[in-house]
C-alpha positions as CSV (number, residue, x, y, z in Angstrom):
1,M,97.5,105.9,106.0
2,S,95.7,107.5,103.1
3,R,92.2,108.9,103.6
4,S,90.7,106.1,101.5
5,M,88.4,103.5,103.1
6,I,90.4,101.1,105.3
7,P,88.9,97.6,105.0
8,M,87.9,95.9,108.2
9,K,89.8,92.9,107.0
10,K,93.1,94.8,107.2
11,V,92.3,95.8,110.8
12,Q,91.3,92.2,111.7
13,Q,94.6,90.9,110.2
14,A,96.7,93.4,112.2
15,F,94.8,92.6,115.4
16,S,94.9,88.8,114.9
17,H,98.7,88.9,114.2
18,A,99.2,91.0,117.4
19,V,97.2,88.5,119.5
20,L,99.2,85.6,118.0
21,R,102.5,87.4,118.8
22,R,101.2,88.1,122.4
23,D,100.2,84.5,123.1
24,R,102.6,82.5,121.0
25,R,100.9,79.2,121.9
26,C,97.4,77.7,122.1
27,V,96.2,79.3,125.3
28,V,92.7,77.9,125.8
29,R,92.5,74.2,125.2
30,G,90.3,71.5,126.6
31,Y,91.9,68.4,125.5
32,E,95.2,67.1,123.9
33,P,96.8,67.2,121.5
34,C,96.8,70.5,119.8
35,G,96.4,70.5,116.1
36,G,96.9,72.9,113.2
37,N,98.1,76.4,112.9
38,L,97.5,79.0,115.6
39,E,94.5,81.3,115.0
40,C,93.0,84.2,116.7
41,S,89.8,83.1,118.6
42,H,87.2,85.4,120.0
43,F,85.2,84.5,123.1
44,F,82.3,86.8,122.1
45,T,82.1,86.4,118.3
46,Q,82.7,89.3,116.0
47,G,79.2,88.9,114.6
48,S,77.4,88.9,118.0
49,S,79.6,91.5,119.7
50,P,81.2,93.8,117.1
51,A,82.2,96.3,119.8
52,L,84.5,93.7,121.2
53,M,86.1,92.4,118.0
54,F,89.3,94.4,118.7
55,Y,89.2,94.1,122.5
56,P,92.4,92.1,123.4
57,A,90.9,90.3,126.4
58,N,88.2,88.9,124.1
59,A,90.8,87.2,121.9
60,R,93.2,84.4,122.5
61,A,95.5,82.3,120.3
62,Q,94.2,78.8,119.8
63,C,95.3,76.0,117.5
64,R,92.9,75.3,114.7
65,R,91.5,72.2,116.5
66,H,90.8,74.0,119.7
67,H,89.4,77.0,117.9
68,W,86.9,74.8,116.1
69,E,86.0,73.0,119.3
70,H,85.5,76.3,121.1
71,H,82.9,77.3,118.5
72,C,81.2,73.9,118.2
73,R,81.1,72.8,121.9
74,N,78.4,74.1,124.0
75,D,79.8,73.0,127.4
76,G,81.0,76.4,128.6
77,F,84.7,75.5,128.7
78,Y,85.9,78.8,127.3
79,R,83.6,80.7,129.8
80,R,85.0,78.7,132.7
81,W,88.5,79.4,131.5
82,L,87.8,83.2,131.4
83,E,86.1,83.0,134.8
84,M,89.3,81.4,136.2
85,N,91.9,83.5,134.4
86,D,90.3,86.9,133.7
87,P,87.0,87.3,135.7
88,E,87.0,91.1,135.8
89,E,87.4,91.3,132.0
90,L,84.7,88.7,131.5
91,E,82.3,90.7,133.7
92,W,83.2,93.9,131.8
93,M,82.8,92.3,128.4
94,E,79.4,90.9,129.3
95,R,78.2,94.4,130.1
96,A,79.9,95.9,127.0
97,R,79.1,93.3,124.4
98,S,75.8,94.8,123.2
99,R,77.2,98.3,122.8
100,F,78.3,99.8,119.5
101,I,81.5,101.3,118.1
102,R,81.6,103.3,114.9
103,Y,84.8,102.2,113.2
104,T,85.9,105.3,111.3
105,D,89.0,105.2,109.2
106,D,90.8,107.2,111.9
107,L,89.9,104.7,114.5
108,K,90.8,101.7,112.2
109,S,94.1,103.4,111.4
110,R,94.9,103.9,115.1
111,I,94.1,100.2,115.9
112,I,96.3,99.0,113.1
113,E,99.2,101.2,114.2
114,L,98.9,100.0,117.8
115,C,98.6,96.4,116.8
116,E,101.7,96.7,114.6
117,D,103.6,98.1,117.6
118,D,102.3,95.2,119.8
119,R,100.5,97.7,122.0
120,L,97.4,95.7,122.8
121,D,97.2,97.4,126.1
122,L,96.5,100.7,124.3
123,V,94.1,99.0,122.0
124,A,92.1,97.9,125.1
125,E,92.2,101.5,126.4
126,L,91.0,102.8,123.0
127,V,88.1,100.4,122.8
128,R,87.0,101.2,126.4
129,K,87.2,104.9,125.6
130,E,85.1,104.4,122.4
131,L,82.5,102.6,124.6
132,G,82.4,105.5,127.1
133,E,84.4,103.9,129.8
C-alpha cells in the first residue's frame, strides 16, 4: 500500500468481509426467523471499545434483524452466548476493552492484508501484541 493515509473505513470493510467469510451464517440469534443480509456485529461496540474493533472474537456474523436486536435489546443475550461459547475470550476482552491502540498506517495495512488472506487468527495475535499481551 502507498504511504498515504489509509482510511479506517477500508480496514473496517476488510475486517467485516473476513468475519462474514469465517462465519458464513447468522451465528448469534435469539429468535427465528433470520432476516436480511449478513452483517458484522461487534459485542463491544467500536465506539465504546476501539481497541477491540478488529479483534476477531469480538465480532460475529449476524443477519440484519438479529444485529439490530443485539444492539436494541438489553437482556444480556449476546453476553450469555459469549459466556457459553467463548468464556476465555469474553474475560480477556472485558479486561482489554478500555485499552488503546494507535492505528498507524503500517498497522492498518497489516490488518487489511491479513483479513484479505482470511488470517483472522493472526489479526487476533496482532491486536493482543499491540495491547501488550
